[in-house]
N, C-alpha and C positions, 0 to 999 in steps of 0.2 A: 321664760323657760323652765319648765318644770321636770327636774331630773331625780333619779335616785342618789343616794348617797355614792354608792359605787360609781354611778357615771360621773357624779361631781369630781370625785378622786381622780378619774381618768381626765377629765376636762381641766382640772387644775394642773396636772402634770403636763398637759399640751400647752397650757397657758406660759407654764415656766420654760417650755422648750427643752424638756428633758428628752435625751435621746434613749438612754437605757435605764431600766428599772431590773435589779438583780435580786431574785427572790425564789420562794418555794411555797407551794400552795399547801393550804390546810382549811378545815372546817370554817373557821370565822372569816375566812377572807375570799370565800368562794363566789360572792357576788362580784368581787372587784376582778377577780380573774375572769369571769365571765365577760365582763365589760372590756378587758384587755383583747380577748378573742375577737370582739367585733369592730376593732381598729387597727390602724396599722402605723400611727404617728409616733408611739412611743413603743420601742422594742422591749419585749421582756426576755431576760437570760436567766434561763433554769439552771440553778447551781444544784451541788448535792448535798450541801449542807447550809443551814442559815449563818453559821460562822462565815464560811465562804463568801456567801450573799454580801455581808456588810464588808469585808476585805476587799471584795472586789469593786464595790461602790468606792470604797476609800483609795484604792489604786487609781480609779477613774479621775476622782478629785484631785488627789495629789498631782496627777501629770496634766492636769488641765486647769483652767481657770473656773470650772463648773461645779456645782453642787453634785455629789454622788447620792443616789437613792437606792434604797432597798426596802423590800416587802416582806414579811414574814407574818405567820400565823400565830396565834395565842398560845398561852402555856410554854412547852417546850420549844415552840417556833422562836418565841422571843428570849427565853433562856439561853437558847443556844447563839441567839445574835448579840448577847451581852458583851461577850470578850472581843468582839469586832467593833462594838459602840464604845467600849472602855478605850480601844486601841486608838480610836478617831478622835475621841475627847483628850487623852494625853498628849497627843500631837496636833490638836487644834484644826482638825480636817472638816470641812463644811460638808456635812451630811444631813439628809431627811431620811429617816427610817419610819415607814409606815407599818404598824402592827395591827393584827386584828385582835378583837376582844370577844368575850362571849357576850351575850345579849344584856343589854341594860339592867333588866329586871333580875338577872342571874347574879349580877357582880356582888361578891362578899357571900356566896353561898356555896363556896368550893364546888362550883360546876365543873363539869368535864374540860380539861385543858383550860383552866383559869388560874392565872398568877395575877399578883398586884404588880402589872408592867410600870406604872407610874413611879411605886415604890422602890421596887428593884433597880429601875435605871437612873432613879433621881441623882445619885451620886456621880454618875459618869456621863451625863449629859449636859449641854449648855442650857436646854430647857425641854420640858416635855408636856404633853397636853393630853386629857383624857375627853374625846368629844362626846358629849351628853345630847347635844341637841344638833339634828342634821342642818338646821339653818345656820349653825355656827361652822359648819365644816369648811366651807370655802375659804372664810376669813382666816380659819385657824392654819389652814395649810399655807396660805400666804404669808401669815406670821413665821411659819416654821422656815420656809425658805429665805425669809429675810433674815431672821435672827441665826441660821445656819452660816450665811455669808458675811455678815456685816461686822464691825467690830473685831474682836478676837474670835475668828471662827469656831465652829464645832458642830458636833451632831446634835440634832432636835429630832424628838419621837413624837409621832402623833398615834395615839392608840383609838381604834376605832371600833366600838363595839357591833356585832353583826347585825342587829337590828337598825342600827344606824345607816349602814351601808344598803339595807333594803328601803328603807323610808325615802319618800319623796317631799321634796320643796322646791320652792322657786330659785334658779341659779343665778347668780351673778358674781364674778371673780372681781375682788378689789384691785383697783389700779395701783393703790399705794397703801402704805402701812404708817401708822402713827401710833407709837406706844410711848405713853407718858414717863414710864418707869425706866425706858431704855434708850438711851441718846449716846452712843459712843461719841468720844471726843476725837475729832480729826485733825484738826489744826493745833499745832503746838505752841506752846506759850512763848511769844516772842522775847520777853524778859530771860526765860531760861534758855532760850536758843543763844543768846548773845552771850550768856555767862558760859555755855558750851563752848562756843567760837574762841572765847578769849582764853579758855584752858587749852584748847588745841593748839591754838597758836603760840602759847607759853611751853607747851611739853619739850622736854629734854629725852624722854624715853616713851614715846606714845605706843599706844595699841589699839587696834580695831579689833573688837569681838562680836561676831554677828552669828545669829541662830536661824531656826526655821521662821522666824518672821519675816526675814527678807523674800523668803521663797513664797510665803503665803500672801503678801502684799504685793508681789511684784515688783520688788525694789530693787532688784539686781542692777538693773542700769544706772539708777540713782547712786547705788553704794559704790559702784565702779568709779564712776565720776568723782566722788569724793574721795577715795582711796588715792586716786591718781594725783587729784589736785594737792593733795596734803604730803604725799609720798610715804606714807606710815606702813608697817607691818599690818598685816590682815590674818585673822585666824577663823575658821568656821567651825560651829559645832558640827556633832553627827546629823543634826536634822538641817542644818544650814548649807551642807555641801553642795556646790554649784552655785552659791550665793555670789560667790565671786571666783573667777577662773582659777583652777587648780594648777594650770601651767604657767600663771604669771609670777614673775619672780617675786612681787610683793606679798604673794601668798607663801606663808609659813607652815602649812599643813594644818590638820584638824587638831583640835587641843582636846584635852580631858583625860579619862581613865586610859584610854589606848591612843591618846594623841601624840604627836612629834614631840621630841625633846625640846627643839627650839620654839614651838608653839608655847609649851608649857612653861618654860623658862622665861619668855618673853612675857607672858602673861601675869607670871608670878613677880618681875621685877620692873615692870614699866611704872612710869610716875603718872601719867594721864590715860585712863582707860575709857573707850568708848564702846558702849554695849549697845547692839541695835537689834532688836528684835530677839534677844536671847533672855535666859532666866537664872542664871548662875546657879544650876541644879547640880545635884551631888555629884554626876557622873563627870561634870565639867570642871568644877573647881575643887573638888575633894571635900577635904575640912575647912569650913570657914574660918576656923580659928588660925589655922595655918595661913590662909589665903590672907588674913587681915594682919598678918606679921610684917608685911612691907606696906608703908604707908603711900597711899596713891589716890589720886582725884578720879572719881568715877561719874561719868556721863552716862545715863540710862534712857534709852527711847524705846516705848513700848506703847500699844495700842490699849493694853490691859493695864490699868493703875494697880490692880492687886497684885500683879508681878514684879512691881518697883519695890525695892528695899525689903524683899520678902525673905531672902536668905543672907543679902550681903546690904548693907547700908550704902547708900549712894549720895552723892555730894549734888548733882544736877539732875533731876527726874524730869523728863519730858514726856508727857502723855500725848500720844497723836498717832496718825498713821504714816508709817515710816517713809512713802515715796515724797509726802508732803514736807516732813520734817527735815528729811536728807537734803532735799532740794532748797529749802530755807537756809539751812547751814551752808551749802555751797556757795549759794549767791551771795549771803552775807560775808562769808570768806574773800570772795572775788571783789566784792564791793570795798571791803576794808584797804586791800592793796597790800595788805600785810602777809607776811610768809612765815611758816615755821624757822625755828632756829637751825639754820642748813648744817652747822658744824655739829652740834649737839645731835641731830638726828643722823648724820652721817657716823658718828662715832657708836651711836646705838644699833645701826645697820652691821657695822663691824663686829660689834659683840653677837648680834644674832646670828652671822655668818660663822663664827666660832662655834656657837652652838649647833648650827645646821652641819657643821665640819664632822659631827659624830656620825653621822649617817645612820641614825637611829633605826631605820627600817631595812638594813641589809640583813641579808639571809644566804643560806647555803647554795650557791648557784650551780655549783658542781655535783649536787645531790644525785644519787643514782636512784633516789625514791622520788616521786613528785612531790614537790613543795607547793602549798596552797598558794603563796604568793606569786609563784611562777604562773600558775593558772590564771589568776585575777590579771596581772600584768599583760599576759598573752590574750585574754579577753578584751583587754583595753586597746591592744594592737589591732587585733583582726577587725573590731568594730570601729577602729579609728575614733575611739571615744565617743561615738555617736548614739549607742546603744541607751535605751531607758532599762535601767538596772533595779531589780527589785532583790530584796534579800529577806530571809528569815532571821532568826536571832541567835547568836552565838560566835564562835570564832570565825566561821566563814563570813558573818557580817561585817566584823571589824577588819578582816582582810581585804573585803570587797572596798570598803571606806578609806582603807589607807591606800590601795593600790590601784584604784581605778581612780583616773583624774577628771573630776567633773568641772567642766568648763561652762556648763549650762545649767540653770535652775530648771526643776521640774523633771530631771532625768535620774534622781536617785529615790527609789521608795524604799522605807523600812520603818519598822515598828520601834521609835525611839524610846517613847516615854514608857510604855506598858512592858514591851519587850516580849513580843506575842510570837511564840512558834506557831507554825503554821499560816502566817501572814503572807508568805512570799508568792506561793502559786496562785491563789485567788486574786492577790492585789495584781500580779503580772496579766492575768486575764482583763480585769478592768482597764489596765494601761493598754494592752493591745488592741481591744475594742474601741479605745479612745483613738488610737493611732494606728490604723490599719496600714499594713506595709512597711511599719518602722520596725527595726530589729529590738527585739525585747528579751532581756535574760533574767532568769531567776537563779541567784546565787544563793545556794542552799546547803544544808546539812543532812545527813542521814536520819537524825532525830527529827528535825522539824519538817521534813518534806512529808513523813507520814502522817502528822496531825491533819491535814486536809488533802492527802494524796487523791482523795476520791473525785477531786476537781478534774483530774486528767480526764475524767467521763466527759465534764463540761467542755473542756478544750477540744475533744472531739466532736462533740455536737455542733459546736459553733465554728470549727475549723480554725482554732487560734494557733498559729505556728510558733509558739514560745520555744526558747531555747533554755533548757534546765541544765544548770552547771551544778552538779552535785560534788561537794568536796568531802568524799567519804572516808572519815578515820576511824570509823567503828566505834567511837564513843560519843557521849553526848560532851564535846569538845571543850566548851567553857567550864561546864562542871568538873570535868577531869582536870583542866588547869588549874582551878582552884583548890582540887582537893590534892594535887600534885605539890603546889606552893604553901598551901597554909593548913593542910590536914593530914599531913605526915605519909603522903603517898596512899592512904586509904581511899581506894576507888569504889566508894559506897553506891552500887547501883547506876554508875556511869558508863558501864561497859555495855555496849548492845549486841547481844550473843545470838540473836536471832533474825539477822538481816534478810529480807526477801533479795532474790535476784531482780535487781531493779530493770535490767536491759528486758528481762521476760516479761517484767510487770508492764513496762512502758508499752510493749508490743501487744499485751494482752488488751490494752486500752486502744489499740490500733494506731500507735505512735513508733517512731523510730528510737530505738535504744542503741547505746554505745558503751563499751567498758574500755577505760583509757588507764593503763597501768605503768607505762614507760614515760619519763619527761620527754622523749623525743618524739612522742605521738600526740603530745599536748597540741600544739600549734595546727596540725594537719587536722584533728578532730574538730576543733574549732571553727577553722576555714570550711570544712565539709559540711557543718552543722548549719552554719550561717548561709550556706549556698542553697541550702533546701528550704526555699522560700514560702513553701506551703506546706511544710510538715513541722510537727513539733517534734523535737530532738531533746532525748532524755541522755545527757552525758554523765556517766558516773565514772569520776576520777578517784582513783585508789591513791590517797594522799598519805603522807608521813603520819602516823598516828601519834607521834612524840612531839610534833610542832605546837608551840605556843605562840599567842600572839603578845608581841612586845613592842614599843614599850608598855609598861603597865603601871599604873597608879592604885594600889590595894585600897578597898573601901575604908573610909575613916582616915586615910593619909592624907598628906597635902600635895600639892601639884609637882613639887621639886624633890618628892621621894619616889621617883619613878624607879623601877625594876627594868633595866636594860639587858638584851639578850647576851651582851659579852660579860655581864656580871655573874652568870651561872655556869 
């Protein structure tokens, strides 16, 4: 079968059973777009900005077990996409980005809409390819999908010059991939697993700390089985929320910079720590020197060996796929017939309950101004905890993480590693397309939503009934909080003094807009919004502009150096 490069691209996407490609056309990819027009197996979603394309593919991937796919043109098309690519890279999201490039003969000559795509994206992709021979196109795309979803997932970019998409060759799609330099370890080392089991059974003050790897590897069920078998407390990172049910008594809340008092104190004072698919990043443990002040034994399970002992030296490293390793640990504990020290663990739980008694997430429930925490709690109640929740970045993101109780994996989509404003709305589009009919909420701020607000047009075109929950405090909230606490109340450029009328703006795009200004109207507005199954409803909640996110660990401080609301 002889096909053009453009036809090969479409055939490859069909072979990979791709449902949606999020993209924006341009000169260097017009042959590919022409082939999209001639088929109906792979649906193209026209976004309004390339950053939105990659975020939408990202949201699609996070909420499913599939690879997200984006298509952008050369030059500004791909540079616009870099923010989305870096977002996916930091959070290990499986994606394939296909970019157009100027014709092969023009590369390096500063041709119109030429950038060094491979050079620009190299620091923020798992791998990238520049296809110089059409005969290598099919095998390259096969490798891209394999790399994106195997091992530690991540975005892979395939750069295709325009002449390659027009050139013909014989087409055959490889059935498998073998790469000598890339062989992820799946099975954990049995000797290390035995050491881990011994430490867990000897623990007096145990703690299980889990991250986004649990979600990405679909290991939530295996994790829950182990946690219940041991009876130990468990915490999730921001990226790991939903990896263990938030309503379970063994869950002590999210940890880290805005984590609960009980989670951070237990993390700091445990004697045996089991880290599962997490990377001890700065927002989780704060200052490594402070974290090391309390001696503890650390077991670290991760598919990526480079993540182990990167920031914190561990005692028992286990490289492997989380479901396999957790299963091995569970079986070995069951086979041993041994149990953890029940008396010691009970005493440890008593201490944790004392910390929990601080009620670190309390807020003024009698306020006559809408409190953002109240909005998120009502969102949880109205959706019965079943919504897919996307957020942008800032105070609203932390309130959503703290007050929406995620009991299932792949229900919480946010930019954790890069902290990308503008992520929420396009990510929610990808989630809604992946789960038609499901409730999808975008919790956002008035600063973040304006970064990619043009995607309201995409929502209208594809009839995506998202529910936008805008927590509007008139500030770049997290910036204002830091300026208040650490910069002498000098609010340099954090006040947004020219906000649009969001209700009218939503209506101008053909959606439903609501303005909510009283606490008593919050629940009714949310119920009305979610009743409107076919409409995008934009809810502008006027919240308390002085409200801050607590607890809080200042950058560079330790986990136990939390600022609590009652201390101010």
